Short mmCIF file of the C-alpha atoms (twelve columns), coordinates in Angstrom:
data_MODEL
# 
_entry.id   MODEL 
# 
loop_
_atom_site.group_PDB 
_atom_site.id 
_atom_site.type_symbol 
_atom_site.label_atom_id 
_atom_site.label_alt_id 
_atom_site.label_comp_id 
_atom_site.label_asym_id 
_atom_site.label_seq_id 
_atom_site.Cartn_x 
_atom_site.Cartn_y 
_atom_site.Cartn_z 
_atom_site.pdbx_PDB_model_num 
ATOM 1   C CA . UNK A 1   4.563   -4.252  -23.252 1 
ATOM 2   C CA . UNK A 2   7.755   -2.758  -21.853 1 
ATOM 3   C CA . UNK A 3   8.589   -4.737  -18.714 1 
ATOM 4   C CA . UNK A 4   12.258  -3.795  -18.610 1 
ATOM 5   C CA . UNK A 5   13.567  -3.800  -15.063 1 
ATOM 6   C CA . UNK A 6   10.746  -6.016  -13.766 1 
ATOM 7   C CA . UNK A 7   11.103  -9.610  -12.555 1 
ATOM 8   C CA . UNK A 8   7.341   -10.095 -12.506 1 
ATOM 9   C CA . UNK A 9   4.507   -7.908  -13.735 1 
ATOM 10  C CA . UNK A 10  0.814   -7.798  -14.586 1 
ATOM 11  C CA . UNK A 11  -0.391  -6.861  -18.065 1 
ATOM 12  C CA . UNK A 12  -3.825  -5.209  -18.334 1 
ATOM 13  C CA . UNK A 13  -5.600  -5.174  -21.686 1 
ATOM 14  C CA . UNK A 14  -7.519  -1.886  -21.991 1 
ATOM 15  C CA . UNK A 15  -9.330  -3.152  -25.079 1 
ATOM 16  C CA . UNK A 16  -10.696 -6.063  -23.051 1 
ATOM 17  C CA . UNK A 17  -11.871 -3.655  -20.342 1 
ATOM 18  C CA . UNK A 18  -13.936 -1.746  -22.897 1 
ATOM 19  C CA . UNK A 19  -15.265 -4.941  -24.438 1 
ATOM 20  C CA . UNK A 20  -16.513 -6.252  -21.094 1 
ATOM 21  C CA . UNK A 21  -17.984 -2.883  -20.130 1 
ATOM 22  C CA . UNK A 22  -19.912 -2.768  -23.400 1 
ATOM 23  C CA . UNK A 23  -21.183 -6.316  -22.841 1 
ATOM 24  C CA . UNK A 24  -22.666 -5.465  -19.449 1 
ATOM 25  C CA . UNK A 25  -23.885 -2.054  -20.468 1 
ATOM 26  C CA . UNK A 26  -25.875 -3.901  -23.108 1 
ATOM 27  C CA . UNK A 27  -27.569 -6.054  -20.468 1 
ATOM 28  C CA . UNK A 28  -29.389 -3.129  -18.870 1 
ATOM 29  C CA . UNK A 29  -31.628 -0.297  -19.991 1 
ATOM 30  C CA . UNK A 30  -30.045 3.139   -20.515 1 
ATOM 31  C CA . UNK A 31  -31.833 4.511   -17.454 1 
ATOM 32  C CA . UNK A 32  -30.299 1.867   -15.177 1 
ATOM 33  C CA . UNK A 33  -27.125 3.134   -13.514 1 
ATOM 34  C CA . UNK A 34  -23.909 1.172   -13.916 1 
ATOM 35  C CA . UNK A 35  -21.843 0.700   -10.762 1 
ATOM 36  C CA . UNK A 36  -18.346 -0.709  -11.288 1 
ATOM 37  C CA . UNK A 37  -17.088 -2.733  -8.327  1 
ATOM 38  C CA . UNK A 38  -13.368 -2.037  -7.926  1 
ATOM 39  C CA . UNK A 39  -12.879 -3.214  -4.347  1 
ATOM 40  C CA . UNK A 40  -9.895  -5.300  -3.266  1 
ATOM 41  C CA . UNK A 41  -7.423  -3.723  -5.679  1 
ATOM 42  C CA . UNK A 42  -9.952  -4.038  -8.501  1 
ATOM 43  C CA . UNK A 43  -9.987  -7.801  -7.993  1 
ATOM 44  C CA . UNK A 44  -6.207  -7.828  -8.311  1 
ATOM 45  C CA . UNK A 45  -6.061  -5.674  -11.447 1 
ATOM 46  C CA . UNK A 46  -4.775  -2.420  -9.962  1 
ATOM 47  C CA . UNK A 47  -7.161  -0.272  -7.983  1 
ATOM 48  C CA . UNK A 48  -7.116  3.334   -9.091  1 
ATOM 49  C CA . UNK A 49  -5.722  2.642   -12.573 1 
ATOM 50  C CA . UNK A 50  -8.645  0.364   -13.353 1 
ATOM 51  C CA . UNK A 51  -11.116 2.883   -11.991 1 
ATOM 52  C CA . UNK A 52  -9.625  5.596   -14.183 1 
ATOM 53  C CA . UNK A 53  -10.077 3.428   -17.278 1 
ATOM 54  C CA . UNK A 54  -13.693 2.732   -16.359 1 
ATOM 55  C CA . UNK A 55  -14.331 6.397   -15.657 1 
ATOM 56  C CA . UNK A 56  -13.277 7.186   -19.225 1 
ATOM 57  C CA . UNK A 57  -15.790 4.634   -20.472 1 
ATOM 58  C CA . UNK A 58  -18.630 6.329   -18.618 1 
ATOM 59  C CA . UNK A 59  -19.541 4.253   -15.577 1 
ATOM 60  C CA . UNK A 60  -22.027 6.001   -13.300 1 
ATOM 61  C CA . UNK A 61  -20.831 4.794   -9.891  1 
ATOM 62  C CA . UNK A 62  -17.921 3.031   -8.236  1 
ATOM 63  C CA . UNK A 63  -18.187 0.550   -5.359  1 
ATOM 64  C CA . UNK A 64  -15.308 -0.012  -2.937  1 
ATOM 65  C CA . UNK A 65  -14.864 -1.960  0.269   1 
ATOM 66  C CA . UNK A 66  -13.604 0.724   2.621   1 
ATOM 67  C CA . UNK A 67  -13.145 4.421   3.282   1 
ATOM 68  C CA . UNK A 68  -9.451  3.933   2.559   1 
ATOM 69  C CA . UNK A 69  -10.245 2.806   -0.976  1 
ATOM 70  C CA . UNK A 70  -12.802 5.559   -1.445  1 
ATOM 71  C CA . UNK A 71  -10.388 8.292   -0.421  1 
ATOM 72  C CA . UNK A 72  -7.743  6.900   -2.769  1 
ATOM 73  C CA . UNK A 73  -10.141 7.173   -5.696  1 
ATOM 74  C CA . UNK A 74  -10.915 10.758  -4.786  1 
ATOM 75  C CA . UNK A 75  -7.197  11.578  -4.585  1 
ATOM 76  C CA . UNK A 76  -6.741  10.058  -8.040  1 
ATOM 77  C CA . UNK A 77  -9.374  12.364  -9.511  1 
ATOM 78  C CA . UNK A 78  -12.422 10.103  -9.606  1 
ATOM 79  C CA . UNK A 79  -15.471 12.392  -9.482  1 
ATOM 80  C CA . UNK A 80  -18.246 9.819   -9.921  1 
ATOM 81  C CA . UNK A 81  -20.312 8.796   -6.890  1 
ATOM 82  C CA . UNK A 82  -18.559 6.219   -4.714  1 
ATOM 83  C CA . UNK A 83  -20.281 3.680   -2.462  1 
ATOM 84  C CA . UNK A 84  -18.510 1.895   0.382   1 
ATOM 85  C CA . UNK A 85  -19.889 -1.654  0.454   1 
ATOM 86  C CA . UNK A 86  -18.052 -2.750  3.593   1 
ATOM 87  C CA . UNK A 87  -18.066 -1.619  7.207   1 
ATOM 88  C CA . UNK A 88  -17.099 1.962   7.957   1 
ATOM 89  C CA . UNK A 89  -15.642 2.697   11.382  1 
ATOM 90  C CA . UNK A 90  -17.619 5.410   13.211  1 
ATOM 91  C CA . UNK A 91  -14.493 7.552   13.586  1 
ATOM 92  C CA . UNK A 92  -14.027 7.590   9.808   1 
ATOM 93  C CA . UNK A 93  -17.551 8.474   8.758   1 
ATOM 94  C CA . UNK A 94  -16.719 12.180  8.833   1 
ATOM 95  C CA . UNK A 95  -14.083 11.629  6.131   1 
ATOM 96  C CA . UNK A 96  -16.676 9.950   3.958   1 
ATOM 97  C CA . UNK A 97  -19.080 12.852  4.349   1 
ATOM 98  C CA . UNK A 98  -16.400 15.447  3.648   1 
ATOM 99  C CA . UNK A 99  -15.355 13.641  0.471   1 
ATOM 100 C CA . UNK A 100 -18.857 12.949  -0.816  1 
ATOM 101 C CA . UNK A 101 -18.532 9.187   -0.391  1 
ATOM 102 C CA . UNK A 102 -21.694 7.193   0.309   1 
ATOM 103 C CA . UNK A 103 -21.789 4.799   3.264   1 
ATOM 104 C CA . UNK A 104 -23.483 1.406   3.503   1 
ATOM 105 C CA . UNK A 105 -25.447 1.036   6.711   1 
ATOM 106 C CA . UNK A 106 -26.382 -2.481  7.731   1 
ATOM 107 C CA . UNK A 107 -26.829 -2.275  11.512  1 
ATOM 108 C CA . UNK A 108 -28.364 -0.007  14.109  1 
ATOM 109 C CA . UNK A 109 -24.932 0.647   15.598  1 
ATOM 110 C CA . UNK A 110 -23.729 2.085   12.307  1 
ATOM 111 C CA . UNK A 111 -26.979 3.984   11.791  1 
ATOM 112 C CA . UNK A 112 -26.648 5.607   15.206  1 
ATOM 113 C CA . UNK A 113 -23.026 6.524   14.481  1 
ATOM 114 C CA . UNK A 114 -23.727 8.090   11.083  1 
ATOM 115 C CA . UNK A 115 -26.760 10.032  12.337  1 
ATOM 116 C CA . UNK A 116 -24.300 12.516  13.814  1 
ATOM 117 C CA . UNK A 117 -23.650 13.716  10.268  1 
ATOM 118 C CA . UNK A 118 -26.885 15.087  8.821   1 
ATOM 119 C CA . UNK A 119 -25.442 15.471  5.323   1 
ATOM 120 C CA . UNK A 120 -24.201 11.881  5.099   1 
ATOM 121 C CA . UNK A 121 -25.393 9.895   2.113   1 
ATOM 122 C CA . UNK A 122 -26.338 6.398   3.199   1 
ATOM 123 C CA . UNK A 123 -27.369 3.201   1.462   1 
ATOM 124 C CA . UNK A 124 -29.450 0.925   3.662   1 
ATOM 125 C CA . UNK A 125 -28.342 -2.702  3.304   1 
ATOM 126 C CA . UNK A 126 -31.107 -5.287  3.647   1 
ATOM 127 C CA . UNK A 127 -30.639 -8.947  4.531   1 
ATOM 128 C CA . UNK A 128 -33.082 -10.746 2.239   1 
ATOM 129 C CA . UNK A 129 -31.786 -14.210 2.984   1 
ATOM 130 C CA . UNK A 130 -28.004 -14.334 2.903   1 
ATOM 131 C CA . UNK A 131 -27.672 -13.876 6.678   1 
ATOM 132 C CA . UNK A 132 -24.678 -11.621 6.218   1 
ATOM 133 C CA . UNK A 133 -24.810 -7.816  6.309   1 
ATOM 134 C CA . UNK A 134 -28.174 -6.119  6.491   1 
ATOM 135 C CA . UNK A 135 -31.355 -5.318  8.377   1 
ATOM 136 C CA . UNK A 136 -33.845 -8.155  8.854   1 
ATOM 137 C CA . UNK A 137 -37.590 -7.977  8.340   1 
ATOM 138 C CA . UNK A 138 -38.261 -8.069  12.080  1 
ATOM 139 C CA . UNK A 139 -36.186 -4.881  12.440  1 
ATOM 140 C CA . UNK A 140 -38.274 -2.970  9.909   1 
ATOM 141 C CA . UNK A 141 -40.382 -0.929  12.342  1 
ATOM 142 C CA . UNK A 142 -37.389 0.239   14.381  1 
ATOM 143 C CA . UNK A 143 -35.415 1.027   11.229  1 
ATOM 144 C CA . UNK A 144 -38.081 3.269   9.745   1 
ATOM 145 C CA . UNK A 145 -38.549 5.046   13.078  1 
ATOM 146 C CA . UNK A 146 -34.838 5.773   13.412  1 
ATOM 147 C CA . UNK A 147 -34.615 6.961   9.825   1 
ATOM 148 C CA . UNK A 148 -37.584 9.253   10.327  1 
ATOM 149 C CA . UNK A 149 -36.237 10.682  13.592  1 
ATOM 150 C CA . UNK A 150 -32.761 11.282  12.157  1 
ATOM 151 C CA . UNK A 151 -33.798 12.939  8.896   1 
ATOM 152 C CA . UNK A 152 -30.937 11.154  7.146   1 
ATOM 153 C CA . UNK A 153 -30.499 11.246  3.372   1 
ATOM 154 C CA . UNK A 154 -31.369 7.723   2.254   1 
ATOM 155 C CA . UNK A 155 -29.603 7.768   -1.076  1 
ATOM 156 C CA . UNK A 156 -29.866 4.046   -1.703  1 
ATOM 157 C CA . UNK A 157 -31.459 0.809   -0.542  1 
ATOM 158 C CA . UNK A 158 -29.898 -2.475  -1.563  1 
ATOM 159 C CA . UNK A 159 -29.368 -6.169  -0.998  1 
ATOM 160 C CA . UNK A 160 -27.043 -8.901  -2.232  1 
ATOM 161 C CA . UNK A 161 -27.960 -12.257 -3.729  1 
ATOM 162 C CA . UNK A 162 -26.405 -15.358 -2.214  1 
ATOM 163 C CA . UNK A 163 -26.943 -17.856 -5.042  1 
ATOM 164 C CA . UNK A 164 -27.678 -16.012 -8.280  1 
ATOM 165 C CA . UNK A 165 -24.899 -17.810 -10.148 1 
ATOM 166 C CA . UNK A 166 -26.815 -20.925 -11.154 1 
ATOM 167 C CA . UNK A 167 -29.519 -20.328 -13.777 1 
ATOM 168 C CA . UNK A 168 -30.932 -23.812 -13.276 1 
ATOM 169 C CA . UNK A 169 -31.730 -23.160 -9.615  1 
ATOM 170 C CA . UNK A 170 -33.363 -19.713 -9.459  1 
ATOM 171 C CA . UNK A 171 -35.743 -20.366 -6.555  1 
ATOM 172 C CA . UNK A 172 -33.636 -18.843 -3.784  1 
ATOM 173 C CA . UNK A 173 -32.812 -15.738 -5.796  1 
ATOM 174 C CA . UNK A 174 -36.482 -15.301 -6.739  1 
ATOM 175 C CA . UNK A 175 -37.326 -15.451 -3.039  1 
ATOM 176 C CA . UNK A 176 -34.739 -12.779 -2.254  1 
ATOM 177 C CA . UNK A 177 -36.153 -10.596 -5.027  1 
ATOM 178 C CA . UNK A 178 -39.660 -10.973 -3.582  1 
ATOM 179 C CA . UNK A 179 -38.448 -9.945  -0.125  1 
ATOM 180 C CA . UNK A 180 -36.615 -6.983  -1.585  1 
ATOM 181 C CA . UNK A 181 -39.743 -5.882  -3.452  1 
ATOM 182 C CA . UNK A 182 -41.682 -5.836  -0.173  1 
ATOM 183 C CA . UNK A 183 -39.047 -3.577  1.358   1 
ATOM 184 C CA . UNK A 184 -39.020 -1.427  -1.787  1 
ATOM 185 C CA . UNK A 185 -42.763 -0.865  -1.608  1 
ATOM 186 C CA . UNK A 186 -42.602 0.152   2.048   1 
ATOM 187 C CA . UNK A 187 -39.773 2.623   1.474   1 
ATOM 188 C CA . UNK A 188 -41.724 4.179   -1.369  1 
ATOM 189 C CA . UNK A 189 -44.950 4.333   0.671   1 
ATOM 190 C CA . UNK A 190 -43.068 6.236   3.364   1 
ATOM 191 C CA . UNK A 191 -41.941 8.824   0.816   1 
ATOM 192 C CA . UNK A 192 -38.383 7.681   0.187   1 
ATOM 193 C CA . UNK A 193 -37.039 7.824   -3.367  1 
ATOM 194 C CA . UNK A 194 -33.671 6.072   -3.125  1 
ATOM 195 C CA . UNK A 195 -31.646 4.207   -5.703  1 
ATOM 196 C CA . UNK A 196 -32.742 0.588   -5.377  1 
ATOM 197 C CA . UNK A 197 -30.095 -1.950  -6.340  1 
ATOM 198 C CA . UNK A 198 -29.618 -5.684  -5.889  1 
ATOM 199 C CA . UNK A 199 -27.859 -7.352  -8.813  1 
ATOM 200 C CA . UNK A 200 -24.147 -8.045  -9.065  1 
ATOM 201 C CA . UNK A 201 -22.619 -9.682  -12.166 1 
ATOM 202 C CA . UNK A 202 -24.632 -12.916 -12.180 1 
ATOM 203 C CA . UNK A 203 -27.856 -11.237 -11.109 1 
ATOM 204 C CA . UNK A 204 -27.474 -8.751  -13.930 1 
ATOM 205 C CA . UNK A 205 -26.909 -11.520 -16.474 1 
ATOM 206 C CA . UNK A 206 -29.648 -13.883 -15.314 1 
ATOM 207 C CA . UNK A 207 -32.374 -11.864 -13.562 1 
ATOM 208 C CA . UNK A 208 -33.436 -8.858  -15.604 1 
ATOM 209 C CA . UNK A 209 -36.348 -8.229  -13.223 1 
ATOM 210 C CA . UNK A 210 -33.793 -7.398  -10.521 1 
ATOM 211 C CA . UNK A 211 -31.929 -4.638  -12.359 1 
ATOM 212 C CA . UNK A 212 -33.983 -1.978  -10.547 1 
ATOM 213 C CA . UNK A 213 -32.250 1.446   -10.598 1 
ATOM 214 C CA . UNK A 214 -28.633 0.265   -10.635 1 
ATOM 215 C CA . UNK A 215 -26.527 -2.845  -11.162 1 
ATOM 216 C CA . UNK A 216 -23.175 -3.559  -9.501  1 
ATOM 217 C CA . UNK A 217 -20.746 -5.304  -11.849 1 
ATOM 218 C CA . UNK A 218 -17.594 -6.840  -10.405 1 
ATOM 219 C CA . UNK A 219 -16.043 -10.073 -11.691 1 
ATOM 220 C CA . UNK A 220 -17.578 -9.761  -15.150 1 
ATOM 221 C CA . UNK A 221 -15.839 -6.449  -15.792 1 
ATOM 222 C CA . UNK A 222 -12.554 -8.297  -15.481 1 
ATOM 223 C CA . UNK A 223 -13.579 -10.799 -18.148 1 
ATOM 224 C CA . UNK A 224 -14.274 -13.701 -15.807 1 
ATOM 225 C CA . UNK A 225 -17.546 -15.562 -15.390 1 
ATOM 226 C CA . UNK A 226 -19.218 -15.515 -11.969 1 
ATOM 227 C CA . UNK A 227 -19.612 -19.298 -12.130 1 
ATOM 228 C CA . UNK A 228 -19.190 -22.301 -14.395 1 
ATOM 229 C CA . UNK A 229 -22.984 -22.642 -14.567 1 
ATOM 230 C CA . UNK A 230 -23.423 -19.071 -15.772 1 
ATOM 231 C CA . UNK A 231 -20.733 -19.578 -18.388 1 
ATOM 232 C CA . UNK A 232 -22.332 -22.743 -19.767 1 
ATOM 233 C CA . UNK A 233 -25.701 -21.006 -19.896 1 
ATOM 234 C CA . UNK A 234 -24.568 -17.866 -21.732 1 
ATOM 235 C CA . UNK A 235 -21.246 -18.476 -23.472 1 
ATOM 236 C CA . UNK A 236 -22.967 -19.165 -26.789 1 
ATOM 237 C CA . UNK A 237 -24.530 -15.699 -26.609 1 
ATOM 238 C CA . UNK A 238 -21.738 -13.500 -25.282 1 
ATOM 239 C CA . UNK A 239 -17.975 -13.435 -25.019 1 
ATOM 240 C CA . UNK A 240 -16.081 -12.130 -22.021 1 
ATOM 241 C CA . UNK A 241 -12.424 -11.231 -22.453 1 
ATOM 242 C CA . UNK A 242 -10.065 -11.784 -19.501 1 
ATOM 243 C CA . UNK A 243 -8.216  -8.555  -18.843 1 
ATOM 244 C CA . UNK A 244 -5.269  -9.734  -16.746 1 
ATOM 245 C CA . UNK A 245 -2.105  -11.600 -17.671 1 
ATOM 246 C CA . UNK A 246 0.594   -12.326 -15.088 1 
ATOM 247 C CA . UNK A 247 4.149   -12.749 -16.306 1 
ATOM 248 C CA . UNK A 248 7.636   -13.394 -14.967 1 
ATOM 249 C CA . UNK A 249 11.023  -14.319 -16.416 1 
ATOM 250 C CA . UNK A 250 13.502  -17.176 -16.336 1 
ATOM 251 C CA . UNK A 251 16.209  -16.033 -13.924 1 
ATOM 252 C CA . UNK A 252 18.480  -19.098 -13.971 1 
ATOM 253 C CA . UNK A 253 18.936  -22.313 -15.977 1 
ATOM 254 C CA . UNK A 254 20.833  -25.359 -14.749 1 
ATOM 255 C CA . UNK A 255 21.463  -28.987 -15.630 1 
ATOM 256 C CA . UNK A 256 20.783  -31.431 -12.792 1 
ATOM 257 C CA . UNK A 257 21.512  -35.156 -12.785 1 
ATOM 258 C CA . UNK A 258 19.015  -37.991 -12.519 1 
ATOM 259 C CA . UNK A 259 18.338  -38.964 -8.914  1 
ATOM 260 C CA . UNK A 260 18.878  -35.505 -7.422  1 
ATOM 261 C CA . UNK A 261 16.112  -34.111 -5.254  1 
ATOM 262 C CA . UNK A 262 14.354  -30.794 -5.775  1 
ATOM 263 C CA . UNK A 263 13.280  -27.917 -3.542  1 
ATOM 264 C CA . UNK A 264 12.309  -27.614 0.104   1 
ATOM 265 C CA . UNK A 265 11.732  -30.929 1.869   1 
ATOM 266 C CA . UNK A 266 13.066  -32.742 -1.234  1 
ATOM 267 C CA . UNK A 267 9.512   -33.383 -2.366  1 
ATOM 268 C CA . UNK A 268 10.596  -34.628 -5.804  1 
ATOM 269 C CA . UNK A 269 13.399  -36.778 -7.157  1 
ATOM 270 C CA . UNK A 270 14.469  -36.360 -10.777 1 
ATOM 271 C CA . UNK A 271 13.789  -39.443 -12.879 1 
ATOM 272 C CA . UNK A 272 16.113  -38.330 -15.685 1 
ATOM 273 C CA . UNK A 273 18.941  -35.914 -16.323 1 
ATOM 274 C CA . UNK A 274 17.044  -32.636 -16.367 1 
ATOM 275 C CA . UNK A 275 17.236  -28.980 -17.257 1 
ATOM 276 C CA . UNK A 276 15.648  -26.810 -14.604 1 
ATOM 277 C CA . UNK A 277 14.654  -23.159 -14.894 1 
ATOM 278 C CA . UNK A 278 14.091  -20.831 -11.950 1 
ATOM 279 C CA . UNK A 279 11.602  -17.957 -11.897 1 
ATOM 280 C CA . UNK A 280 11.693  -15.205 -9.259  1 
ATOM 281 C CA . UNK A 281 8.092   -15.511 -8.014  1 
ATOM 282 C CA . UNK A 282 6.456   -17.449 -5.209  1 
ATOM 283 C CA . UNK A 283 3.713   -17.441 -2.642  1 
ATOM 284 C CA . UNK A 284 4.604   -13.925 -1.451  1 
ATOM 285 C CA . UNK A 285 3.597   -12.737 -4.891  1 
ATOM 286 C CA . UNK A 286 0.314   -14.660 -4.731  1 
ATOM 287 C CA . UNK A 287 1.242   -17.946 -6.378  1 
ATOM 288 C CA . UNK A 288 -0.327  -20.576 -4.154  1 
ATOM 289 C CA . UNK A 289 1.882   -23.123 -2.430  1 
ATOM 290 C CA . UNK A 290 -0.737  -25.721 -3.409  1 
ATOM 291 C CA . UNK A 291 0.580   -25.496 -6.959  1 
ATOM 292 C CA . UNK A 292 3.749   -27.260 -5.838  1 
ATOM 293 C CA . UNK A 293 4.385   -30.175 -8.164  1 
ATOM 294 C CA . UNK A 294 1.148   -29.779 -10.150 1 
ATOM 295 C CA . UNK A 295 0.923   -26.200 -11.398 1 
ATOM 296 C CA . UNK A 296 1.914   -25.336 -14.956 1 
ATOM 297 C CA . UNK A 297 3.252   -22.222 -16.663 1 
ATOM 298 C CA . UNK A 298 3.785   -21.302 -20.312 1 
ATOM 299 C CA . UNK A 299 7.208   -20.570 -21.783 1 
ATOM 300 C CA . UNK A 300 8.539   -20.744 -25.357 1 
ATOM 301 C CA . UNK A 301 5.186   -21.932 -26.733 1 
ATOM 302 C CA . UNK A 302 4.999   -24.854 -24.313 1 
ATOM 303 C CA . UNK A 303 3.460   -25.758 -21.003 1 
ATOM 304 C CA . UNK A 304 5.879   -26.881 -18.338 1 
ATOM 305 C CA . UNK A 305 5.354   -28.091 -14.796 1 
ATOM 306 C CA . UNK A 306 6.321   -26.470 -11.529 1 
ATOM 307 C CA . UNK A 307 8.397   -29.066 -9.658  1 
ATOM 308 C CA . UNK A 308 9.228   -29.163 -5.976  1 
ATOM 309 C CA . UNK A 309 7.793   -26.669 -3.529  1 
ATOM 310 C CA . UNK A 310 6.551   -23.227 -4.474  1 
ATOM 311 C CA . UNK A 311 8.880   -21.119 -2.317  1 
ATOM 312 C CA . UNK A 312 8.288   -17.640 -0.977  1 
ATOM 313 C CA . UNK A 313 10.032  -16.000 -3.929  1 
ATOM 314 C CA . UNK A 314 11.101  -18.793 -6.320  1 
ATOM 315 C CA . UNK A 315 9.558   -21.550 -8.406  1 
ATOM 316 C CA . UNK A 316 11.431  -24.302 -10.254 1 
ATOM 317 C CA . UNK A 317 10.349  -25.500 -13.697 1 
ATOM 318 C CA . UNK A 318 11.208  -28.694 -15.542 1 
ATOM 319 C CA . UNK A 319 12.188  -27.382 -19.001 1 
ATOM 320 C CA . UNK A 320 14.104  -30.456 -20.140 1 
ATOM 321 C CA . UNK A 321 11.998  -30.764 -23.278 1 
ATOM 322 C CA . UNK A 322 12.176  -27.061 -24.227 1 
ATOM 323 C CA . UNK A 323 14.836  -26.199 -26.772 1 
ATOM 324 C CA . UNK A 324 16.885  -23.052 -26.278 1 
ATOM 325 C CA . UNK A 325 15.549  -22.015 -22.891 1 
ATOM 326 C CA . UNK A 326 17.574  -19.108 -21.561 1 
ATOM 327 C CA . UNK A 327 17.733  -16.476 -18.857 1 
ATOM 328 C CA . UNK A 328 15.356  -13.624 -19.598 1 
ATOM 329 C CA . UNK A 329 12.728  -15.719 -21.383 1 
ATOM 330 C CA . UNK A 330 9.185   -14.558 -20.657 1 
ATOM 331 C CA . UNK A 331 6.997   -16.916 -18.629 1 
ATOM 332 C CA . UNK A 332 3.194   -16.743 -18.421 1 
ATOM 333 C CA . UNK A 333 1.703   -17.579 -15.031 1 
ATOM 334 C CA . UNK A 334 -1.871  -16.505 -15.861 1 
ATOM 335 C CA . UNK A 335 -3.103  -15.471 -19.274 1 
ATOM 336 C CA . UNK A 336 -4.202  -16.739 -22.646 1 
ATOM 337 C CA . UNK A 337 -2.516  -20.134 -22.226 1 
ATOM 338 C CA . UNK A 338 -2.891  -20.568 -18.448 1 
ATOM 339 C CA . UNK A 339 -6.376  -19.317 -17.454 1 
ATOM 340 C CA . UNK A 340 -6.962  -18.135 -13.902 1 
ATOM 341 C CA . UNK A 341 -9.801  -20.653 -13.755 1 
ATOM 342 C CA . UNK A 342 -7.365  -23.511 -14.322 1 
ATOM 343 C CA . UNK A 343 -5.048  -22.297 -11.590 1 
ATOM 344 C CA . UNK A 344 -7.943  -22.004 -9.143  1 
ATOM 345 C CA . UNK A 345 -9.041  -25.604 -9.799  1 
ATOM 346 C CA . UNK A 346 -5.557  -26.896 -8.997  1 
ATOM 347 C CA . UNK A 347 -5.531  -24.667 -5.930  1 
ATOM 348 C CA . UNK A 348 -8.953  -25.941 -4.823  1 
ATOM 349 C CA . UNK A 349 -10.331 -22.417 -4.545  1 
ATOM 350 C CA . UNK A 350 -12.308 -19.888 -6.576  1 
ATOM 351 C CA . UNK A 351 -10.704 -17.698 -9.185  1 
ATOM 352 C CA . UNK A 352 -12.027 -14.706 -7.250  1 
ATOM 353 C CA . UNK A 353 -9.397  -15.624 -4.674  1 
ATOM 354 C CA . UNK A 354 -6.763  -16.516 -7.264  1 
ATOM 355 C CA . UNK A 355 -6.751  -13.045 -8.823  1 
ATOM 356 C CA . UNK A 356 -7.456  -10.893 -5.776  1 
ATOM 357 C CA . UNK A 357 -4.567  -12.326 -3.777  1 
ATOM 358 C CA . UNK A 358 -1.962  -11.352 -6.403  1 
ATOM 359 C CA . UNK A 359 0.384   -9.055  -4.529  1 
ATOM 360 C CA . UNK A 360 -0.730  -5.416  -5.057  1 
ATOM 361 C CA . UNK A 361 2.905   -4.278  -5.112  1 
ATOM 362 C CA . UNK A 362 3.474   -6.008  -8.452  1 
ATOM 363 C CA . UNK A 363 3.552   -3.450  -11.258 1 
ATOM 364 C CA . UNK A 364 0.431   -3.307  -13.415 1 
ATOM 365 C CA . UNK A 365 1.101   -2.326  -17.037 1 
ATOM 366 C CA . UNK A 366 -1.881  -0.931  -18.953 1 
ATOM 367 C CA . UNK A 367 -1.977  -1.039  -22.733 1 
# 
């Protein structure tokens, strides 16, 4: 890819996007709608660009976190239905209605606010056990009364599974499915015909009975497994292809004598005469400070260690054993040789966080 003029960049593999889409499309029946979750800058992959690629592939819906994201997709020419999964401020609901963007409603306060707009398309969020967003069972009577009085368009009814990522422990997810089915029956008995949806990536892969009318695929579309347990359970059957690679360059090379100290707070002392390489990335770009002294990158067909502190905009590499290292050499931070999963383990976090916190200002190159 042409990264001329860039100190750091993200490479997006369009072939991998299609591969992963085809994998998940194959999990569900043709009549089940496919909702691509592109919230939070498409999990770090580049928000509207990723959505445009998925639109070409034929996804039925897009899910975003906020009205801001939804409006951006509309400005970029996305015509598919869009669902806001997160909270919508009352003063911004009008914008959603005017731009044909569906709103998640998970509280009476939000329901009262949206009832001002009779043409609003709403998806009622149900709390089936996660104790996060959603109406509880003891609020059922009041909810149905308010919906009936308002005459709102109930376009969708949905929930979210809290622990669908472990195929060995399905009990809690089964319980959530049972609770959702009770709600589903009552909505149908009252004459509602919404889109019922519950499964995200892991639910889609492991609980076919919970596909309902639509599935919401997030992390899997980016070629990453929702959990280690899911991977171990299914990796012999399917292959996911990571879509994102994060690169930078060597910006400086220097020889430093044994005994000298390295980086902020002098956290390391060189035990031999060393060759150090600098790269112009740091925690501002999304490279965790926890990788100081333990993180690795890939350059000239070799893994090398980050030494000293990860600074705001610079990391230091020990390249003493790499022949011919020079300014301009390409360095892989995440990719084929340095998986995001490995970085997240060293960072003591999830790879959801590792990829979504990559600075959105970094150029994404699609090929």
